[in-house]
C-alpha positions as CSV (number, residue, x, y, z in Angstrom):
1,M,46.3,-1.8,-94.7
2,D,44.9,-5.2,-93.9
3,P,42.0,-4.9,-91.4
4,R,43.5,-7.6,-89.2
5,T,46.8,-5.8,-89.0
6,D,45.1,-2.5,-88.4
7,K,43.1,-4.1,-85.5
8,L,46.2,-5.6,-84.0
9,I,48.1,-2.2,-84.2
10,R,45.1,-0.4,-82.5
11,R,44.9,-3.0,-79.7
12,T,48.7,-3.0,-79.1
13,T,48.7,0.8,-79.0
14,M,45.8,0.9,-76.5
15,V,47.6,-1.6,-74.2
16,A,50.9,0.2,-74.5
17,T,49.2,3.6,-73.7
18,C,47.4,2.2,-70.6
19,T,50.6,0.5,-69.4
20,A,52.6,3.7,-69.8
21,A,50.0,5.8,-68.1
22,Y,49.9,3.4,-65.1
23,L,53.6,3.4,-64.8
24,L,53.8,7.2,-64.9
25,L,51.0,7.6,-62.4
26,T,52.4,5.1,-59.9
27,A,56.1,6.1,-60.2
28,D,57.9,7.4,-57.1
29,Y,58.6,11.0,-57.6
30,G,60.4,11.5,-54.3
31,P,59.2,12.7,-50.9
32,E,57.8,16.0,-52.1
33,D,54.1,16.4,-52.8
34,N,53.1,16.7,-56.4
35,V,50.0,16.9,-58.5
36,L,49.6,13.2,-58.9
37,I,49.1,12.3,-55.2
38,P,45.3,12.3,-55.5
39,V,45.4,10.2,-58.6
40,R,47.9,7.8,-56.9
41,A,45.5,7.5,-53.9
42,A,42.6,6.8,-56.2
43,L,44.6,4.0,-57.9
44,K,45.6,2.4,-54.6
45,S,42.0,2.5,-53.4
46,M,40.9,0.9,-56.7
47,E,43.5,-1.8,-56.3
48,Q,42.4,-2.6,-52.8
49,S,38.7,-2.7,-53.9
50,V,39.6,-5.1,-56.7
51,K,41.6,-7.3,-54.3
52,K,38.6,-7.4,-51.9
53,L,36.3,-8.2,-54.7
54,V,38.5,-11.1,-55.9
55,T,39.5,-12.5,-52.6
56,G,36.4,-11.6,-50.6
57,S,36.4,-9.2,-47.7
58,N,37.1,-10.4,-44.1
59,K,33.7,-9.1,-43.0
60,E,31.9,-11.2,-45.5
61,A,34.0,-14.3,-44.6
62,G,33.2,-13.8,-40.9
63,E,29.5,-13.5,-41.6
64,T,29.5,-16.7,-43.6
65,E,31.3,-18.6,-40.9
66,K,28.9,-17.3,-38.2
67,K,25.9,-18.5,-40.3
68,E,27.4,-21.9,-40.8
69,K,28.5,-22.6,-37.2
70,P,25.0,-22.8,-35.7
71,K,24.0,-25.5,-38.2
72,A,26.6,-27.9,-36.9
């Protein structure tokens, strides 16, 4: 098999596997508790951490504003 084709197939398989795992772990299995609740909680925590990292947390924004106000 061509090395480029093999590389493309491996990458596509990795992306598909990660996507399927994410969808299975975050699926709604109803109101009953199940084994995946701790994993779901960890995923939600990770999502919130990434959002805070990307957008900046409110605490950091408030500290920046406080530092800038006395200068004016």
